[in-house]
N, C-alpha and C positions, 0 to 999 in steps of 0.2 A: 343793114341788109334786110331788115324786117319789112314785110309788105302785107297786102290784104290776104295773101295765101298762107303765109308762115304763121306759126304759133307765136304769140307775143312773149316778150321777155317776162320771165317769172311764171309762165303758165305751168300748171301742175298736172303731170300725167300720173295716174294711179293704176297699178296692177295688183295682183293678189297679195304680193309680199311687200312691195316697196312703192314709194312715190318718188318721182323725179321732177326736178325744177329746170325749165328751159333757161339757158344762160345766153346763148348766142347762136346765130346762124353761121354754119361753117361753109356750106355750099348748097347750090340749088341747080337742078338739071331736069331733064325730061322725065326721069323716073321717080323723082322725089326731092326731098330736102334733108340735109344732114345738120343736126344741131349739136352744140356742146351743152351739156347739162350736168347736174350733180344729183346724187341720190340723197334725199332729204334726211334720211335716218342716220347717215354717217359721213356725209359730204364726199363720197366717192365720186370722182369725175368719170363721166360716161359720154359716149356718143349715142345719139338717138337718131335713127334713120326712119324717116317717114316715107312710105311708098304710096304712090297714086295709082289706084286701079284705073283702067281705061275709062270706066263709066263715071268716075268722080267728076262732079260739076265744080270746077274751080272758080266759077263766078259767084258761087255762094259757099264759101269755104267751110263753114262749120255745120252744114246741114246734112252731111252723109258720114258714114263710118270712115275712119281713117286708120291705116295700118302702120304699126310701129315695130322697130326692132331696136333693142337696147344692147350695146356692146361696152364691156368694161375693159377691153384690151386695146392697147396702143392708142390711147386717147391723148 
């Protein structure tokens, strides 16, 4: 389910405390994409939700800021 808009398998997201590795695309819709991933430091499975602001140019996917939310519950 990966395509030119989704993050590729193995992509590493880094925040202040942890890094997360993208594992698979779980779903894709009008507001964004949900990925399964794991936290690199301890292999905790998480859901990563990527939100698309209205102004995001999806024809050039990695050229603008992307917004993410990480959830460790009910993954």
